[in-house]
C-alpha positions as CSV (number, residue, x, y, z in Angstrom):
1,M,60.0,121.9,111.6
2,S,58.4,122.3,115.2
3,D,60.4,123.7,118.0
4,T,59.9,120.2,119.9
5,R,61.5,118.4,116.9
6,F,64.4,121.1,116.7
7,D,65.1,120.6,120.7
8,D,65.1,116.8,120.0
9,L,67.6,117.0,117.3
10,L,69.7,119.6,119.2
11,R,69.9,117.0,122.2
12,Q,70.7,114.2,119.8
13,Y,73.4,116.3,118.5
14,E,74.8,117.0,121.7
15,S,74.7,113.4,122.9
16,G,76.2,112.4,120.0
17,C,79.3,114.8,120.4
18,K,80.1,113.3,123.8
19,R,80.4,109.9,122.2
20,V,83.3,111.0,119.9
21,I,85.6,113.0,122.4
22,Q,88.3,110.6,122.5
23,D,88.1,109.6,119.0
24,K,89.0,113.3,118.1
25,I,91.9,113.5,120.5
26,D,93.4,110.1,118.5
27,A,92.5,111.6,115.2
28,Q,94.2,115.0,116.1
29,E,97.2,113.1,117.0
30,A,97.4,111.0,114.0
31,A,96.6,114.1,111.7
32,L,99.5,116.0,113.2
33,F,101.9,113.2,112.2
34,C,100.2,111.8,108.7
35,K,98.5,114.6,107.2
36,P,99.3,118.4,109.0
37,R,97.1,120.2,106.7
38,K,94.2,118.3,108.4
39,A,95.4,119.1,111.9
40,N,93.4,121.6,113.9
41,V,97.0,123.3,115.0
42,N,96.7,126.9,116.7
43,T,98.3,129.5,114.3
44,G,98.4,131.9,116.9
45,P,101.7,132.9,119.2
46,K,103.1,129.9,120.6
47,S,105.5,129.4,123.5
48,R,108.9,127.8,123.4
49,A,107.2,124.6,124.6
50,Q,104.8,124.6,122.1
51,K,107.1,125.2,119.3
52,K,109.3,122.6,120.5
53,N,106.5,119.9,120.4
54,L,105.4,121.0,117.2
55,R,108.7,120.2,115.4
56,K,107.7,116.9,114.1
57,I,109.3,114.8,111.3
58,T,106.2,114.1,109.7
59,S,107.1,113.8,105.9
60,Y,107.6,110.3,106.0
61,A,104.5,109.0,107.3
62,E,102.7,111.8,105.2
63,T,104.2,110.0,101.9
64,D,102.9,106.7,103.3
65,M,99.2,108.1,103.8
66,D,99.2,110.0,100.3
67,T,100.3,106.2,98.8
68,W,97.8,104.7,100.8
69,A,94.8,106.9,99.8
70,S,96.0,107.2,95.9
71,G,96.4,103.6,95.9
72,T,93.0,102.8,97.6
73,Q,91.1,105.1,94.9
74,G,93.2,104.2,92.1
75,T,92.7,100.3,92.4
76,T,88.8,100.6,93.6
77,M,87.3,103.3,91.5
78,P,90.0,104.0,88.5
79,R,89.1,106.7,86.0
80,D,90.3,104.7,83.1
81,M,88.0,101.8,83.4
82,L,84.4,100.8,84.3
83,W,84.8,99.8,87.9
84,F,81.2,98.5,88.5
85,N,78.4,97.1,86.8
86,F,74.7,97.2,87.8
87,T,73.0,94.0,87.7
88,T,69.5,92.5,89.0
89,E,69.1,90.4,92.2
90,N,67.3,87.8,89.8
91,E,70.8,86.4,87.8
92,E,68.7,84.9,85.0
93,S,66.8,88.2,84.4
94,A,70.2,89.7,84.1
95,K,71.0,87.3,81.2
96,V,68.5,88.1,79.0
97,R,69.8,90.2,75.9
98,E,67.3,93.2,76.3
99,H,67.8,93.7,80.0
100,R,71.5,93.4,79.6
101,A,71.5,96.3,77.3
102,W,69.6,98.2,79.4
103,L,72.0,97.4,82.5
104,Q,74.8,98.4,80.3
105,H,73.2,101.5,79.2
106,V,72.9,102.4,83.2
107,D,76.4,101.6,83.6
108,Q,77.5,104.4,80.8
109,V,75.1,106.8,82.2
110,V,76.1,106.7,85.8
111,L,79.9,106.3,84.7
112,S,79.6,109.7,82.8
113,A,77.9,111.6,85.4
114,L,80.4,110.3,88.1
115,I,83.7,111.4,85.6
116,G,81.6,114.6,85.0
117,S,81.5,115.3,88.6
118,N,84.1,116.4,91.5
119,M,83.8,112.8,92.8
120,A,87.5,112.0,92.5
121,E,88.8,114.7,94.6
122,E,86.5,114.9,97.2
123,I,86.6,110.8,97.7
124,H,90.2,111.2,97.8
125,E,89.8,113.8,100.4
126,G,87.5,111.3,102.1
127,L,89.9,108.4,101.8
128,L,92.6,110.5,103.9
129,D,90.0,111.3,106.5
130,A,89.4,107.4,106.9
131,G,93.3,106.9,106.6
132,Y,94.1,109.3,109.8
133,A,90.7,109.7,111.6
134,N,89.1,106.0,111.1
135,R,86.0,107.7,109.5
136,C,84.9,110.0,106.7
137,T,81.9,111.9,105.7
138,V,81.0,112.9,102.2
139,F,77.5,114.3,101.6
140,M,76.3,113.6,98.1
141,K,73.5,115.3,96.5
142,E,72.3,116.6,92.8
143,G,74.4,119.2,91.7
144,R,73.1,122.6,90.1
145,K,75.4,122.9,87.2
146,Q,76.4,119.2,87.0
147,T,74.5,116.2,87.4
148,L,76.2,115.0,90.8
149,F,77.8,116.9,93.4
150,F,80.2,115.8,96.4
151,D,81.1,117.7,99.6
152,T,83.7,116.0,101.8
153,R,83.1,117.2,105.3
154,P,85.2,117.2,108.4
155,P,85.1,113.8,109.9
156,F,83.8,115.0,113.0
157,E,81.5,117.8,112.0
158,Y,78.5,115.5,111.8
159,V,77.1,112.7,114.2
160,F,75.2,109.8,113.0
161,F,72.7,107.5,114.4
162,A,71.8,104.2,113.1
163,D,68.7,102.0,112.5
164,S,68.0,98.6,113.5
165,D,70.4,97.2,110.9
166,G,73.3,99.4,112.0
167,N,73.1,101.5,108.8
168,A,73.4,105.4,109.3
169,D,70.2,107.0,108.7
170,T,70.3,110.3,110.7
171,A,73.2,112.9,110.8
172,I,73.3,116.0,112.7
173,A,75.9,118.9,112.6
174,K,76.2,122.8,113.4
175,V,77.4,124.5,110.6
176,T,78.8,127.9,110.8
177,K,79.0,130.2,107.7
178,T,79.0,133.7,107.2
179,A,75.9,135.8,106.0
180,R,77.3,136.1,102.7
181,E,77.7,132.4,102.2
182,W,74.2,131.5,103.6
183,D,72.5,134.2,101.5
184,R,74.0,132.9,98.6
185,E,73.4,129.2,99.2
186,F,69.7,129.9,100.2
187,Q,69.5,132.4,97.2
188,G,68.1,135.2,99.5
189,K,66.2,133.2,101.6
190,A,68.1,132.2,104.7
191,G,66.1,133.5,107.5
192,A,65.5,136.7,109.5
193,V,68.9,136.6,111.2
194,V,70.7,136.4,107.8
195,A,68.4,139.0,106.5
196,E,69.2,141.4,109.4
197,H,73.1,140.9,109.1
198,I,72.7,141.5,105.1
199,K,70.7,144.8,105.7
200,D,73.0,146.1,108.3
201,K,75.9,145.5,105.9
202,E,77.4,142.6,108.1
203,L,77.9,140.3,105.4
204,D,81.0,138.5,107.1
205,T,79.2,137.9,110.4
206,D,79.1,134.1,111.3
207,V,75.4,132.7,111.8
208,E,75.2,129.2,113.0
209,F,72.4,126.7,111.3
210,L,71.3,123.3,112.6
211,H,71.4,120.9,109.5
212,A,69.8,117.4,109.8
213,V,68.9,114.5,107.5
214,F,66.6,112.0,109.1
215,P,64.2,109.5,108.2
216,R,60.8,111.2,107.5
217,T,58.0,109.8,109.8
218,K,55.1,111.4,108.0
219,R,54.6,110.9,104.2
220,N,52.4,110.3,101.6
221,P,54.4,108.2,98.8
222,K,51.8,108.5,96.4
223,V,52.3,112.3,96.1
224,P,55.7,113.3,94.2
225,G,58.1,116.1,95.5
226,A,60.7,116.6,98.0
227,L,58.6,116.7,100.9
228,N,57.4,113.3,100.6
229,M,60.5,111.3,100.3
230,P,61.9,109.1,102.5
231,F,64.6,111.2,104.1
232,A,64.1,114.6,105.1
233,E,66.6,117.5,105.1
234,V,66.5,120.6,107.6
235,Y,68.3,123.7,107.8
236,A,67.4,125.8,111.0
237,E,68.9,128.9,112.3
238,I,69.8,128.1,115.9
239,S,69.2,131.3,117.8
240,K,65.5,131.6,116.7
241,K,64.7,128.1,115.9
242,E,63.7,129.4,112.4
243,T,63.7,126.5,109.7
244,V,64.7,128.4,106.6
245,F,64.8,125.3,104.0
246,E,63.6,121.9,104.1
247,A,63.8,119.0,101.3
248,G,64.3,115.3,100.9
249,F,66.2,112.4,99.7
250,S,65.1,109.0,98.0
251,R,68.2,107.6,99.8
252,F,70.6,108.8,102.7
253,P,72.7,111.0,100.9
254,F,75.9,110.5,103.4
255,L,78.4,108.4,102.3
256,A,79.3,107.7,106.0
257,F,82.3,105.4,107.1
258,G,83.4,104.7,110.5
259,T,80.5,107.0,111.7
260,V,78.1,104.3,113.5
261,K,81.0,101.7,114.6
262,P,84.7,102.5,114.7
263,A,86.9,101.5,111.8
264,S,90.4,100.6,111.5
265,G,92.4,103.1,109.4
266,P,96.1,102.5,109.0
267,A,97.3,105.9,110.8
268,Q,96.3,104.9,114.1
269,K,97.7,101.3,113.8
270,A,101.0,102.8,113.0
271,I,101.2,105.8,115.2
272,T,103.2,103.9,118.0
273,E,106.3,103.3,115.3
274,I,105.8,106.9,114.0
275,L,106.2,108.6,117.4
276,Q,109.2,106.2,118.3
277,L,110.5,106.8,114.8
278,N,110.5,110.8,115.0
279,S,112.1,110.5,118.3
280,M,115.0,108.2,116.9
281,D,115.3,110.7,113.9
282,R,116.0,113.8,116.4
283,T,118.8,111.2,118.4
284,V,120.5,110.5,114.8
285,M,120.4,114.4,114.1
286,R,122.0,115.1,117.4
287,G,124.6,112.4,116.9
288,G,125.5,113.8,113.5
289,E,125.7,117.0,114.9
290,K,128.1,116.0,117.5
291,R,130.3,114.5,115.0
292,I,130.5,117.7,112.9
293,D,130.7,120.3,115.5
294,P,132.1,118.1,118.6
295,P,133.0,119.5,122.0
296,V,136.7,120.4,122.8
297,M,139.4,119.2,125.3
298,A,141.9,121.5,127.2
299,Q,145.4,120.4,128.4
300,N,145.7,121.2,131.8
301,D,149.3,122.9,131.8
302,A,148.4,125.0,128.7
303,V,148.1,128.5,128.5
304,T,145.0,129.5,126.7
305,G,142.6,132.2,126.1
306,P,138.6,131.7,124.8
307,I,137.8,133.0,121.6
308,R,134.6,131.7,120.7
309,N,131.9,130.3,123.0
310,G,129.0,128.4,121.8
311,A,126.0,126.3,123.1
312,S,128.1,122.8,123.1
313,S,131.8,124.1,122.3
314,V,134.5,126.5,122.9
315,T,137.3,127.3,120.8
316,F,140.6,128.6,122.4
317,A,143.5,130.5,121.1
318,D,147.1,128.7,121.9
319,F,149.6,131.0,123.8
320,T,152.0,127.9,124.7
321,S,154.7,126.1,122.4
322,G,154.4,122.8,123.9
323,D,154.2,119.8,121.7
324,K,150.7,118.5,122.4
325,P,148.0,120.9,121.3
326,P,146.1,122.7,124.1
327,V,142.8,122.2,122.6
328,Q,141.5,119.2,120.5
329,A,138.3,118.0,119.6
330,M,136.9,115.0,121.6
331,P,136.0,112.1,119.5
332,V,132.2,111.8,120.3
333,G,129.0,111.4,118.4
334,D,127.9,108.7,115.7
335,P,125.4,109.5,112.9
336,G,124.7,105.8,112.3
337,I,123.5,105.2,115.7
338,G,120.1,103.3,115.6
339,V,119.9,103.5,111.5
340,D,119.2,99.7,111.5
341,L,116.0,100.0,114.0
342,M,114.9,103.0,112.2
343,A,114.8,101.0,109.2
344,R,112.7,98.3,110.8
345,K,110.5,100.9,112.2
346,Q,109.9,102.3,108.7
347,A,109.1,98.9,107.5
348,I,106.6,98.4,110.0
349,I,105.0,101.7,109.2
350,D,104.9,100.8,105.3
351,M,103.3,97.5,106.1
352,H,100.3,99.1,107.9
353,F,99.9,101.6,104.7
354,C,100.5,98.7,102.3
355,R,103.1,101.0,100.5
356,A,105.0,98.1,99.0
357,A,101.7,96.4,97.9
358,F,100.3,99.7,96.2
359,E,103.5,100.6,94.4
360,M,103.9,97.1,93.0
361,E,102.5,96.6,89.7
362,E,101.5,92.9,89.6
363,I,102.0,92.7,85.8
364,R,105.0,94.3,85.8
365,S,108.2,92.2,84.5
366,G,110.6,90.6,87.3
367,V,107.7,90.4,89.8
368,T,107.8,86.8,91.1
369,L,104.6,84.9,92.0
370,G,106.1,84.8,95.4
371,E,106.4,88.2,95.9
372,R,102.7,88.8,94.7
373,Q,101.3,86.3,97.0
374,M,103.3,88.0,99.7
375,R,102.0,91.5,99.0
376,K,98.3,90.0,98.4
377,L,98.7,88.6,102.0
378,E,99.8,91.9,103.5
379,K,97.0,93.9,102.2
380,A,94.6,90.8,103.2
381,T,95.7,90.7,107.0
382,N,96.3,94.4,107.3
383,M,93.5,96.1,105.4
384,E,90.7,93.7,104.6
385,P,88.6,94.4,107.3
386,F,88.8,98.3,106.4
387,F,88.3,97.5,102.7
388,S,85.3,95.2,103.3
389,R,83.6,98.1,105.3
390,F,84.8,100.8,102.9
391,F,83.1,98.9,99.9
392,N,79.9,98.4,101.9
393,R,79.9,102.3,103.0
394,I,81.4,104.3,100.3
395,P,81.0,103.1,96.8
396,T,78.3,101.1,96.8
397,P,75.7,103.4,98.3
398,M,77.4,106.3,96.2
399,L,76.4,104.2,93.0
400,L,73.0,103.7,93.9
401,N,72.4,107.5,94.9
402,A,73.6,108.5,91.5
403,F,71.3,105.8,89.8
404,D,68.4,107.4,91.7
405,I,69.4,111.2,90.5
406,C,70.2,110.1,87.1
407,M,66.9,108.6,86.9
408,S,64.9,111.5,88.4
409,K,66.7,113.9,85.8
410,G,65.6,111.6,83.0
411,L,69.1,110.7,81.8
412,I,68.0,107.0,82.0
413,R,65.6,105.6,79.6
414,P,62.9,103.4,81.3
415,A,63.7,99.7,81.9
416,P,62.1,97.1,79.8
417,E,58.6,95.9,81.1
418,S,59.8,92.3,81.1
419,M,61.9,93.3,84.0
420,G,59.0,93.8,86.2
421,E,59.9,94.6,89.9
422,D,63.4,93.2,89.5
423,S,65.7,94.9,92.1
424,L,69.0,96.4,91.3
425,K,72.1,95.7,92.9
426,V,76.0,96.8,92.3
427,V,78.8,94.5,91.7
428,L,82.2,96.1,92.0
429,T,84.7,95.1,89.4
430,G,87.7,97.6,90.2
431,P,91.3,95.8,90.0
432,L,91.5,95.9,94.0
433,V,88.2,94.3,94.5
434,R,88.8,91.5,92.0
435,A,92.4,91.0,93.3
436,M,91.0,90.2,97.0
437,R,87.6,88.2,95.4
438,Y,89.5,86.2,92.8
439,G,93.2,86.6,93.3
440,A,93.4,83.3,95.5
441,D,91.8,81.3,92.7
442,V,94.1,82.8,90.0
443,E,97.2,82.1,92.5
444,A,96.0,78.5,92.9
445,T,95.5,77.7,88.9
446,D,99.1,79.2,88.3
447,Q,100.5,77.0,90.8
448,M,98.6,74.1,89.4
449,Y,99.8,74.9,85.7
450,D,103.2,75.2,86.9
451,R,103.2,71.9,88.9
452,A,101.8,70.4,85.7
453,A,104.3,71.5,83.3
454,L,107.1,70.3,85.9
455,I,105.7,66.9,85.8
456,V,105.8,67.0,82.0
457,E,109.2,68.3,82.1
458,R,110.7,65.4,84.5
459,T,108.9,62.7,82.8
460,G,107.7,63.6,79.4
461,D,104.3,62.3,79.9
462,Q,101.8,65.1,79.0
463,S,98.7,63.2,80.0
464,V,99.1,64.8,83.4
465,L,97.6,67.8,81.3
466,D,94.5,66.0,80.9
467,N,93.6,66.9,84.7
468,L,93.3,70.6,84.0
469,D,90.1,72.1,82.4
470,N,91.7,74.9,80.4
471,D,88.1,76.4,79.7
472,A,87.6,76.8,83.6
473,A,90.9,78.3,83.8
474,M,90.6,81.1,81.4
475,R,87.0,81.8,83.3
476,I,88.9,82.1,86.5
477,Y,91.5,84.7,84.8
478,E,88.5,86.5,83.1
479,K,87.0,87.0,86.4
480,R,90.1,88.2,88.0
481,F,91.4,90.6,85.3
482,N,88.2,91.9,83.6
483,P,89.4,92.0,80.2
484,P,87.5,93.9,77.2
485,A,84.4,92.0,76.1
486,E,85.6,92.1,72.6
487,L,88.7,90.3,73.7
488,M,87.0,87.1,74.6
489,V,85.1,84.9,72.3
490,A,81.4,84.0,73.1
491,E,80.7,80.4,74.0
492,K,78.9,79.7,71.0
493,A,81.6,81.1,68.7
494,R,84.1,79.3,71.0
495,Q,82.1,75.9,70.1
496,E,81.6,76.5,66.3
497,A,85.4,77.3,66.2
498,R,86.4,74.0,68.0
499,E,83.8,72.0,65.8
500,S,85.3,73.3,62.7
501,R,88.9,72.5,63.9
502,A,87.7,69.0,64.5
503,A,86.2,68.7,61.4
504,Q,89.1,69.8,59.5
505,A,91.3,67.4,61.6
506,E,89.0,64.5,60.8
507,E,89.3,65.6,57.1
508,Q,92.7,66.0,56.9
509,A,93.2,62.7,58.7
510,A,90.8,61.0,56.2
511,M,93.1,62.6,53.1
512,Q,96.1,61.5,54.7
513,K,94.9,58.0,55.3
514,A,93.6,58.0,51.6
515,T,96.9,59.3,50.3
516,M,98.8,56.6,52.6
517,G,96.2,53.9,50.8
518,A,97.1,55.2,47.4
519,D,100.9,55.1,47.8
520,M,100.5,51.6,49.4
521,A,98.2,50.3,46.4
522,Q,100.8,51.8,43.8
523,K,103.6,50.1,45.5
524,M,101.7,46.9,45.8
525,A,100.9,47.2,42.0
526,G,104.9,48.0,41.5
527,M,105.9,44.9,43.2
528,Q,103.6,42.7,41.6
529,G,104.8,43.7,38.4
530,V,108.4,43.2,39.3
531,A,107.4,39.8,40.2
532,G,105.7,39.2,36.8
533,N,108.7,40.3,34.9
534,A,110.7,37.9,36.8
């Protein structure tokens, strides 16, 4: 990399840092209350005022944050099911048996690669970042010991720039590690500065590198190799502008959410209520303390001597023999003050984090249809903008990158020649995606069947059920709940079963008719015999 290119990237990085100053301040405040281990809190000596400011009640909001992150991941990318499907842009091509078999093979290979990687823990960390900072950055590449490797970086470490379509295509950061770590990462080829520190036994000296991933402007697509891939990756030591590593990617390797356009995570929506709740909590504790250890009142005509002095109370010894106690506790303090208002604030915080919606299992017995609708509406109104962008920025590019890596390692067999140039796309099929995409159809279907059953119950007229298509209803349920393939009967087999039942019904009707005819003939013959005898 030339010095000019290095200087351009450095200037680009510095300008990008200026744009996110206020975002970093807001994220720091949200982290302090919702995920303290993510907050950049100085661990050195603190003044009394600093200690007072850091004395926060964070456990409630932190629990909400954990529930939200775990719920989002568990309902979007569950480990116990196939939560995505690869298909083709041409829907007719995807229905061809040979093509479908290859697509299912791709699904299984990619799923195995994801399960065998560190994806689950790193995506969870990324969701926590998105929850409090409104952005997350996950670096994805081919692993040395495993197929895929994920690395969740601090949300503001990299600055991102977008292409004309608004998709991030450039990432730049200043990364600081020790000389030992750089030497190990680049296997002894980390440049002159690191080599000098290693030679002088200064293994723990910090060295700053510029890391950049950007579109490669000059390349020859016909020549294979990392240096001709669409995206270039560069590590350069800053003090000497020395490029120590250069590689490439077929796709942008960062799963970047909220880095180009601001997102809307739950923590910064709820921060006002969290601050108020913390202040109220301290007031309630003060009210309880005054009830347990109240101030005391002494009579004017009493002869007393102080025997204990405290910050807010004093205890006296009685040296009189009057009827009234010279010292008595004042009836002050109320541990229940503001409790109802605090409960309302907690409910608002829960709503922002969709806590009730994520904790509720919709198939659980005792959950009414109205409650399911209310929880779905809660998710839709509060989090749908977040989820829509999250699906486009994290799972979808992650799966396409995983496909490219698995293909380059030879884990995926070649596609059938009959597929031609059909391009692949990803369809997410996790429970949350299906609930948001098909939940309204399922609720409407349930409502129609409930109403039809009510009409039958009231009038006894079952012809109203002829208005409902049972096959269409089952297809709606199949889209929503994604049952195992072996559970659902194929259309051809279903049609054959219906024709068989219809034929059996006709045969039984014919036999019944013949039997009735024989019985009638026998009765008629008997009646004629009786008439002849008469």
